[in-house]
N, C-alpha and C positions, 0 to 999 in steps of 0.2 A: 864700886867696881873700878879699878883703874884700867887705862888703856893697855898697859902691859899684860895684865891678867886676861883681858879679852883676846889679845893676840895669841897668848898661850893657849887658851881654850880653844880658839879656832884652829891652830895647828893640831892640838890633840884630836880634835873632832875630824880633821881632814886625815890624819894618820890612821885613825880608827876605821875610817870609811875608805881606805885605800883599796882593800881587796874588792869591795864592792864596785868602785870605780873602775878598776882593771877589768872585771868581769863585764861591766856595762859597756866599755869600750870594745872588748873582744866580741860581744854579742852584736854590737853595731857593725863591726866589720865583718862579721859573719852574715849579717842581714844583707849587706851590700855585695857580698860574694868576692871581695878583693881586698888586698892589703896596699893601701896607698897612703901618702902623707895626708891627702885631703880627708880621707876616711879616719885616719888617726886623729887629726886636729878637730874634726867636727865631732867625733866620737867623745873626745875628752871634753869639749865645750858642752855637748848634750848631757853627758854624764854629770858634770858640775851643775848644770841647770836643774836637771831632774832631782839630784840629791839635795839641792837647796830649796826648790820650789815645792816638791811633794816630799815633805819630811816624814820619815818613818822612824820609829824607836830604833835604837841601835840594837843589832843582834849581839846577844851575849855569847861570846865563844870562850870555851875552856882554855884555849892555848895549847891543848893536846892534839897530837896526830900520830897515830900509830900506823907505820908503813906496812907492817906485816899483816895486821888485821885488814888493811885497806885492800892489799893484794888478795887475800882470802875472801873479802866481801865481793871484790870484782869478779873472781872466778865463780863464787856461788850465784851472783846476780846473772851472769851470763848463762850458766847452766839452767837456772830457773826460767829465765827468758825463753830460751830455746825450747826447753821442755813444755812450758805452758803454751807456747805458740803452736807446737805440734798437737797438743791436746785439743786446743781450740779448733784447729784445722780439721782434725779427725771428727770433732763434734758437728762440724758443718756438713759432713758427708753422712752422718748417722742418721737412719731412717726414723729412728724413734724420736729425735728431736731432743730439745732440752727439757728436762723433767721439772726443774724448779730453780729458782733463784732466791737469794736472801739478802737482807740488809742486817748487818751485824755491827755492834759497837764494840770497840776495842779500847780498853782503858790502858794507855801507856803508862809506864812505871816512871818515867823521868818527866819533868816539868820544862824541859828546855825547849824553847820555840824552834830552835834550829834543828834538833833531832826529831821533833814532831814533824817538821816540814819535810826532811829528808825521808823519813818513814813513809809519809803520805805520797810523796813522789815516787819512791821506790814501788810501793804497793799499786800505784796506778800505772806505772810503766810495764809491769808484768801482766800479760793477758790473763783474764779471768777475775780480776777484781779491779773495782774503781773507788776511789774515795768520794762519797757524795756530800759528806759534810765533816766539819772539823769543829770541835768544842775546845778552843784554846784554853780557856780558863781551868777546864777539868782534865784537859789533855786526853780527849777521847776522839778517836777517828771512827767515823761511820762508813763502812765499806758495803758496796754492792758486790755481791759475790755470785758468780756464774755457775750454773749447773750444780746447785746445791741439793742433794737429795734428802738430808736430814740433819739432825743435830750433830752428827759425827763429823760431817763435812764442814759445818760451821765452826765446830770446835777446831778442827784442823787448820782452818783459815786463821782463826784467832791466835792459834799457837804459832803459825807461820809469821803472822804480823809481829807478834812479840819477839820471835827469833831475829827478824829483820831489825827491829828496835835494838836488841842486844848487840848485834854486829856493828851498828852505827854507833852506839855508846862506846864499844871497845875502840872505835877509831877515833871519835871526836869528843866523847863525853868527859866530864870532869871526873876527878879521882873518886869524888863522893858518889857520883852516878854509877861509876864502874863498880865500886864496892857493893852498892845497894842492889844493883841489877845482876850482876854477874857472879855473885857469891851463892 
């Protein structure tokens, strides 16, 4: 390998990790609670150190982003978030209490680590369910579901998880994923 190829590979690696670096710097500034030159510089240095010392395999992105589906996703997410929050709050005052919970496995239809992660985050952020384990190789999420009275409730949550995956695929998924999942 020549020195020129090594430099080119380094530039390509840095360019591919640029979104991650920007997010890490923004997270650093949010953690400190202020925007300053010192926070910016230390955030950049820290982000470079973290990405070089703690190597993670690159996240494969499709290069697609559908703005209309993103707006629809955000609207649905907010509605589900508020609705689930009220349901959980009402359940806290219910004299009967919680009848049952369940752990269900959801086989996602895409093999994208990015979509798997976003789906898991979405499901965990909405009250009433929590991702307890992920099988990355088989693309399976195991969810703890609150107040599950029977198989119908578990099936409804399973369907909701697949619907969230479909929305995320419509935003970020490759053309092959969109054709496979959304057809």
